[in-house]
N, C-alpha and C positions, 0 to 999 in steps of 0.2 A: 819645435818647428823653427826653422831658420829662414828669415825673409830678407831679401835684398831689394831695397828701393832704388830706382834710378830716376834722378830728378835734376832739374837745372841748377839748383843750389840747395843749401841747407837752411838758409834764412833770407835770401834775397828775392823778394817778390811774393805775391799771394800764394802761388802754387807751391813755392818752396816752404813757406811758413806752414801751409796746410799739411804738406808731406812730412815735415819735421815733427809737427804736433802728433801726427799719426804714429810715426816711428817711436816717439817718447811714450805714447799711450800703450803701444804694443809691448814695449819693454816692461811697463808696469803690470801687464797681463801675463808676464812670464815668457813671452816669445823672444827669440834671439833675432833682433832686428838690426840691420845695418843699412847705411846709405852710400850710394855711389853717385857723385854729383859732378856737374861741370865746373862749378865755382864754389869752392869750400870757404866758408866764412867763420866757422866755429873751430874750437880746438877739440871737439868731440872725437875720441879715438875710434868710435864706431862709424865715422864718416871718412870716406876716402874720395879723392879727386880723380876723375877719369884721366888716365895717362893719355897724352896726345902728342902726335907728331906735328907740332904747331907750324913749323916752317913749310913742310910739304902740304899740309892742309890749307894754309893761306895761299899757296901757289895754285892749288886746285880751285880755290874759291874764286880766283880771278876769272875763271871760265864758267864755273857752275852758277855763280850768282848772276853773272852777265846774261846767262841763258835762261834765268828764271827758276833754277832748281836749287832752292835754298837748302843748306845743311847736308846735302849728299856728299860734300867734300870731306866730312869728318870720318875718314876711313879707320881711325883708331878704335871706333866702336866695335869693329870686328875682332879686336884683341881683348875685349872685356872678358871672354871666357878664360883667359890666362890668369886673371887676378884671383888671389885667394878668397876674396869676398864672394866672387861668383862660384868658385869651386865648392865652397861650403854651403851655399844656399840650397834650400829645398824648393823655393818658389820665388819668382821675381814679381816686383810691383813697379811697373812703369808709371811715371807721372808726366810732367811737362817735358817733352822731348824736343821742343823747338826753341832752343836758346843758345845756338852756336857751340855745341859740344857733342852732339849725337847725330848719327846718320840713321834714319828710319830704315834704310836698306839692310841694316844689321838685325832687324827684328826676327826674320826667319831663322837666322843662325843661332841667335840667343834662345829662342823659344823651342828650337828642336832639342836643345839640351835640358832646358828647364821650363816648366809651365809658367805662364805669366798672367797676372792681372794688370790691366791697363786702366788707370784712373784718369778720366778726362777732366781737365780744368777749363776747357774751352772747346771750340769747334775745329781746331787746326787739324786734328788727326784724320778728318774725313773731308777736308776741303782742298782746293787746288793751291792754296797758299795762306789764306787768312785765318786769324784766330776767331773772328766773328764776322759773319756774312751780312749782318744787318737785314735789309729787305731782299737780298739775293738768295734764290733757292737753287742755283745751278749745281750746287754740291750734290743734289739728289740725282742729277742726270749726267754729270760728267765734266762740269765746269767748262772753261773756255770763254774768250771774250769777256774777261773779268771787268765788272763795272767799278771795282775799288782796288786797283793795283797798288795804291800807296798805303792801304790799310795794313796795320802790323800783322805779320812781318812782311814788309813791302817787297815788291819784285821789280826788277829793271826791264824784264821782258815777259810778255804774257805767254807762259807755257803751262798755264793752269790745267788745261785739258790733259796734257801729258803727265803732269805731276799727279793728277787725280788717277790716271790710268796706272801710273807707277805704284801708287799706294794700294790700288786694287790688286796689283800683282803681288805686292809684299804681303798683304793680308791673306791672300789665297794660299800662302806658304807658311803661315804663322799659327801658333797655338795660343790664343788669347781668350781671356774672359774680361768683359768690359764693366767698369764701375762708373756711374755718373752721380755727382753730388746733388743735382737738382732734378725735379720732375720734367722741367723743360728740356734739359739736355738728354734725359732718358729718351724722350720722344724723338729728338733729333738724331740720336745715335741709332735708334732702331730703324729709322728711315734712311740711313746712310750706308756707306761702304761697310761699316762695322756691324750692320744688322745681321750679318752671317754668324756672329758670335753671340753667346749668352750676354745679356745686358742686365746689370743689377743696379738698383738705386740705393746708394748708401750716402747720406749727407755727411759733409765734413763736421767735425766736432769742435767744441770750444771748452776750455777748462773753466768751470763755473766758480772754482775757488780763486782763480787768478782774475777773471773778469766777473766781478760781482758789484752790486750797488753799494756805493760808499756815501758817506754823509755829504749832501750837496753843499751845504754852507762851508764845511771844512775844505772841500775840493775847490770851491771858488776862491776861498781865502788863499789857498796854496798857489793858485794860478794868478792871483791878483785881479780877480773879476768882482765887480760890485755885486753884492747879494741881491739887489733889486732888479738886475738885468734879466731879460729873457735871452737865454743863450742858445744859439743855433750852431750846430757842429757840422762841418764839412771836412771829410777826410779822404785823401787819395795820395798815393806815393808822388804822383806828378799832378798838381792841381790844374795844369794847363792841358792835360790829356783830353782830346776832344771826346773820346769815348766816355769819360767820366762826367762830362756835361757841365763843366765850370761856367761856360758861356750861358747855358740855360739857367743856371743858378743866379748869375748876375741879373738876367732879365726878370726872373721871378721875384727876386728880392726887391728890385727897383720898383715893382708894381705894388708892393705892400702899402697899406695905408700909412700916411705920414705919422699918425699918432702911434702906430704899432712899431714903426721903424725907430722912433725915438727911444723905445724901451728895449730894443734888441742889441745884441752883440754877436758878431759872427766869429766863431772860434774855428780855426783851420789847422789841420794836421797835414803836413806835406811840404814839398818845395814851394817857395813863395810864388804867388800868382798876382802880378802887378795890376792886372785888370780889376781884380777884386778891390784892391786898395784905392784905385783911381776912379772906379765907376760907381761905387756905392756910397750912399750917405748914411751908412751904418758903421759903427765902430768895428774895427777888425783887430783880432789878436791871432797871430800865426806862431805856432809852436815849432815849426819846421818839421823835418822828417823825424818821426818818433818810433824807435824800435822797442822801447821799454814797455812791457805789458802793464806795469804798474802805472806809469804816466798816462798811458792810453785809458786805463780804467778810471783814473782821476778825471780825464777830459770827458769821457762819456757820462760819468756821474754828475759832472758839473753842468751838463747840457740839459736843456728842456726838450730839445728835439735833435735827432740826427737827420741831416738832409743828404739825400743820395740821388742826384739828378742824372743817373746813368743812361747811356744810349744802348748799351749791350752788356750783359753780365750773366754769370752762371749762378753761383751761390756765394755772394760777396762776404768775405770775412769781416769787413767793416760792419755790415748789418748784423752778423752773428754776435760780434763783440758788443755792439750797441744793445742788442736784445738781452744778452747775458747781464749787462749792467743795469737793465731795467729802463732803458731810454727809448721812448717811442720814435718812430721813423716816418719820414715822408719821402716817397720815391715814385718812380714810374712803373707801370705794369709791363715790365720788360723781362724776358728770359726767366731766370730762376728767382727773381726778386719776390714774386708773390708767395713763394714758399715761406718767406720770412715776414714780409710786410703784409699783414692780413687786415684788410679794411675794418675799422671799428674795433679791432682787437689788439693789434700791435702797432698800428699806424694808419697812414693814409696813402692810397695809390691813385695817381693821376694817369691819364692816358699818355702814351709815349709822346714826348716833346710838347705836351700841353702845358705851356708856361702859366697860363691863367689857372688851370686846375692845380698845378703844383703850389702856386702862391695861395690859392684858396685852402689847400690842405694845411699849410703853415698857419694861416690866420685862424682857421676853425679850431685846430688843436690848442693853439695858444690862448684862445678865448674860453676854453672849457677845461678848467682845472680838474674837475671831478672825472671827466673822461680820461684825461691824461694820467691821473693817478691810477685809474683802473687799468689802463694800458701798461703802465709800469709794472704792475703786479702780473699781468698776463704775459708780458715779455719775459720776465724771469721764470714764470711757471712753464711756459712752452720750451724755454731753453733746457730746463731741468728734465722735462719729459721727453724731448726729442733730439736734442743737439749736444749732449755731453760727449767729451772725448772718450770716456769709459764705454758708452754705448756704441760709438763709432768703432772702437778697437774690438769689441766683442763681435760686431757684425763682420768686420774684416777677418777676424780669426775663424769664424764659422765659414766664411766664403773660401778662405785659403784651404781649410780642411776639405771642403766639398771638391775643390779643384784637384787636390792631391789624391783624394779617394777615387775620383773619376779616372785619374791617370793610372792608378793601380788596377782598377777593374778592366780598363781597356788593354 
């Protein structure tokens, strides 16, 4: 079976990392997997960058972006069928299509020639522009008068109703099977424009041999962290991203008891966030943006808790990696987070944006070493039972075969 993934990148961003991990796992299962990406970062010969008419597309973008129609200027997408990767594929697997490299208007053309699975990494595929709609439900009825025009990916003009209608037109002419990594996104997809297609829930996977519990003292020594410190980990590509809730974390940590703060150290992965350093009376260690799986495993293993104060998320890789390393988590009851953060089992869930509840979760878990030890064991156990890459690849292989078999019978 030959699978062609189409994604924003091979390693840049959460959706890219998830897609590349799936690609690698499928190869181990014996499938012929290749990637077609907007931004290639590796030297993998099975990855090709989508050819683009950049000058012409940039000229088109001057008009389409101003009118609020993001990405439709990428007309090179219509030439993808000419590439050898496409010609050889039995089935396509779309991933993140909104990152300045692909026009969703090309989906009908591509899926007329090849059946396709569309793996959702957020809500963008069925909204008028946004990747996450927060408390807005207009995506169910047609969008328009958008309350969050600046939310990624931002728009200069509110054409969200017409973009929603355009996506509806596209899907009416497409052959798709939808995959959603979280139970939350499964429900959203079924209630959306994509509800006309079969929707399957397949969680992303993590390699438990790469992300595994390491000796905590050795990890702290390697990072230069005093052994007696209570280590709180906060990880995000951009620590200033409002969606990731760095501002909520600052407020929650500020309200911790003074005696507890004296014992804590905040370990951060991601681009520096000055407000953390200037607003907290807790020692801070920033490792910068970390791409090394090994170094991330060391950081997770060194931590007592992973803190994830998100405002909106699907099935965060950060939490999966933390679980696999046996590190309990504190987060909000948002989106797909409850699939991973299970109260009393793998961590603590506060109500959305409840700063007091978030801080209480930190304090409660740090004060109960026996509970934390049990959570460490459950985090690792659940990872091995539900979230391995091997299990994810087998589920996808089964789904691909189902789609191909259905095409033959039709």
